[in-house]
ROLUM-523470 format. One record per residue: residue number from 1; x, y, z of N, C-alpha, C, CB in turn. Coordinates in steps of 0.02 Angstrom, whole numbers, plus 50000, padded with zeros to 5 digits. Glycine has a CB too. Layout:
BEGIN
NUM  X  Y  Z  X  Y  Z  X  Y  Z  X  Y  Z
...
***
This chain:
BEGIN
1  54678  56486  55045  54678  56423  55081  54749  56408  55104  54651  56365  55036
2  54755  56388  55166  54822  56375  55193  54848  56308  55168  54821  56375  55270
3  54914  56299  55175  54945  56236  55154  54914  56177  55192  55021  56238  55165
4  54901  56187  55256  54872  56133  55296  54803  56114  55272  54870  56152  55370
5  54763  56164  55251  54696  56150  55226  54700  56112  55161  54657  56215  55215
6  54747  56129  55117  54755  56093  55054  54776  56021  55069  54807  56127  55009
7  54825  56012  55113  54848  55945  55130  54791  55904  55160  54907  55948  55179
8  54752  55934  55203  54698  55898  55235  54647  55878  55182  54664  55941  55289
9  54632  55922  55135  54584  55906  55082  54611  55849  55039  54571  55968  55039
10  54675  55849  55024  54705  55796  54983  54702  55730  55022  54778  55814  54964
11  54719  55731  55085  54719  55671  55126  54650  55641  55133  54748  55685  55195
12  54598  55682  55126  54530  55657  55133  54504  55626  55068  54484  55714  55155
13  54541  55634  55013  54519  55610  54948  54530  55535  54940  54555  55646  54892
14  54486  55504  54902  54497  55435  54881  54550  55435  54828  54430  55401  54856
15  54575  55376  54811  54625  55371  54758  54597  55400  54693  54646  55298  54748
16  54536  55382  54676  54506  55404  54613  54496  55480  54611  54438  55370  54602
17  54476  55509  54667  54467  55581  54671  54535  55616  54662  54435  55601  54738
18  54586  55590  54695  54652  55620  54692  54681  55616  54621  54700  55587  54741
19  54670  55558  54588  54694  55551  54519  54659  55601  54472  54683  55479  54494
20  54594  55609  54480  54557  55656  54438  54581  55728  54451  54481  55651  54453
21  54593  55745  54513  54618  55811  54530  54689  55821  54501  54619  55822  54606
22  54730  55769  54505  54798  55773  54478  54796  55783  54403  54837  55709  54496
23  54751  55748  54369  54744  55757  54296  54724  55829  54279  54692  55708  54268
24  54680  55859  54319  54661  55929  54308  54720  55976  54318  54604  55949  54354
25  54759  55964  54370  54818  56005  54384  54868  56000  54326  54851  55984  54450
26  54882  55939  54305  54930  55929  54250  54905  55963  54187  54941  55853  54238
27  54841  55955  54172  54812  55986  54113  54819  56062  54114  54739  55967  54106
28  54804  56092  54170  54810  56165  54176  54882  56188  54168  54783  56188  54244
29  54929  56151  54197  54999  56169  54191  55025  56159  54120  55042  56127  54239
30  55003  56105  54087  55025  56093  54019  54998  56146  53970  55003  56023  53996
31  54937  56168  53982  54908  56219  53937  54938  56288  53949  54832  56222  53947
32  54969  56298  54006  55001  56362  54022  54951  56418  54029  55050  56379  53969
33  54891  56402  54053  54837  56451  54057  54837  56492  54122  54771  56417  54050
34  54884  56478  54166  54883  56511  54231  54947  56552  54241  54875  56459  54287
35  54941  56606  54279  55000  56647  54294  55052  56608  54335  54980  56711  54331
36  55112  56633  54337  55168  56599  54370  55153  56581  54442  55230  56643  54367
37  55129  56628  54482  55116  56614  54553  55064  56558  54560  55091  56677  54588
38  55013  56558  54519  54962  56506  54522  54991  56440  54498  54900  56525  54481
39  55036  56443  54449  55069  56382  54425  55109  56349  54481  55115  56398  54366
40  55142  56389  54521  55181  56363  54577  55135  56329  54627  55222  56419  54611
41  55079  56361  54643  55031  56332  54690  55002  56267  54661  54974  56383  54705
42  54987  56267  54596  54961  56206  54565  55013  56151  54566  54940  56220  54493
43  55076  56168  54554  55129  56118  54555  55134  56087  54625  55197  56150  54535
44  55131  56129  54677  55134  56104  54745  55075  56058  54760  55135  56163  54796
45  55015  56077  54737  54956  56035  54747  54965  55969  54709  54891  56072  54724
46  54991  55974  54648  55003  55913  54609  55051  55866  54644  55030  55931  54540
47  55103  55893  54674  55151  55852  54711  55117  55817  54770  55210  55894  54735
48  55073  55854  54805  55037  55824  54861  54989  55770  54837  54999  55879  54900
49  54955  55782  54781  54910  55733  54753  54947  55670  54731  54872  55762  54694
50  55005  55679  54700  55045  55622  54677  55067  55580  54737  55107  55647  54637
51  55090  55613  54790  55112  55577  54850  55054  55539  54882  55143  55627  54901
52  54996  55570  54882  54936  55538  54910  54918  55476  54870  54877  55587  54912
53  54919  55482  54804  54904  55424  54761  54954  55368  54772  54903  55445  54687
54  55018  55385  54777  55070  55334  54788  55058  55300  54855  55140  55366  54787
55  55038  55338  54906  55024  55309  54971  54965  55261  54967  55011  55364  55023
56  54912  55282  54933  54853  55239  54926  54870  55174  54889  54796  55277  54889
57  54911  55179  54837  54932  55119  54800  54973  55073  54843  54971  55139  54737
58  55019  55100  54882  55060  55060  54927  55017  55024  54978  55113  55103  54962
59  54967  55059  55004  54921  55028  55053  54883  54971  55020  54872  55080  55081
60  54861  54980  54958  54825  54928  54923  54870  54867  54911  54797  54955  54855
61  54933  54879  54892  54980  54824  54882  54991  54785  54946  55047  54851  54856
62  54996  54820  55002  55004  54786  55067  54944  54742  55082  55014  54838  55123
63  54884  54767  55068  54824  54727  55081  54823  54665  55038  54761  54769  55068
64  54842  54671  54974  54844  54614  54930  54895  54563  54955  54860  54635  54857
65  54953  54586  54976  55004  54540  55002  54980  54504  55064  55069  54579  55017
66  54944  54540  55107  54917  54508  55167  54865  54454  55149  54885  54560  55213
67  54824  54468  55101  54774  54419  55078  54809  54358  55049  54727  54451  55025
68  54860  54369  55008  54898  54313  54980  54930  54272  55035  54951  54339  54932
69  54958  54305  55084  54992  54269  55138  54942  54228  55178  55029  54319  55185
70  54883  54255  55188  54831  54219  55225  54807  54158  55185  54773  54265  55241
71  54811  54162  55119  54789  54106  55077  54845  54055  55067  54765  54132  55010
72  54903  54068  55094  54959  54022  55088  54998  54031  55023  54935  53953  55092
73  54987  54086  54989  55024  54100  54927  55088  54137  54943  54980  54141  54878
74  55134  54134  54896  55196  54170  54904  55182  54245  54904  55246  54152  54848
75  55219  54281  54944  55210  54353  54950  55267  54386  54912  55208  54377  55024
76  55252  54437  54874  55303  54475  54837  55281  54487  54766  55370  54438  54838
77  55318  54530  54732  55299  54547  54664  55350  54524  54613  55289  54620  54659
78  55407  54496  54636  55457  54473  54589  55473  54400  54604  55521  54516  54593
79  55491  54361  54553  55508  54291  54566  55573  54285  54607  55516  54253  54499
80  55578  54232  54643  55639  54219  54682  55698  54206  54635  55630  54159  54731
81  55758  54222  54658  55817  54210  54618  55826  54135  54606  55880  54239  54652
82  55853  54118  54548  55868  54049  54531  55810  54013  54501  55890  54014  54592
83  55755  54046  54491  55697  54014  54461  55698  54023  54386  55632  54041  54490
***
């Protein structure tokens, strides 16, 4: 499978699917059950899965902030200084 095919497959995953796949990758790497070359490929896939999950989380945070702003609530995740 080419790198582009792997990336496309990762990009098509939901957050939950990507997290489950990432857990499988981490488990396989931690157990050391795969040869070096396959470990490298798994590590690369894990990095792509992690980036995809981070992107999905950031998108979700943006949506929540937009909802809060529409409701007239303060936007942000940290209190303002001086409070």
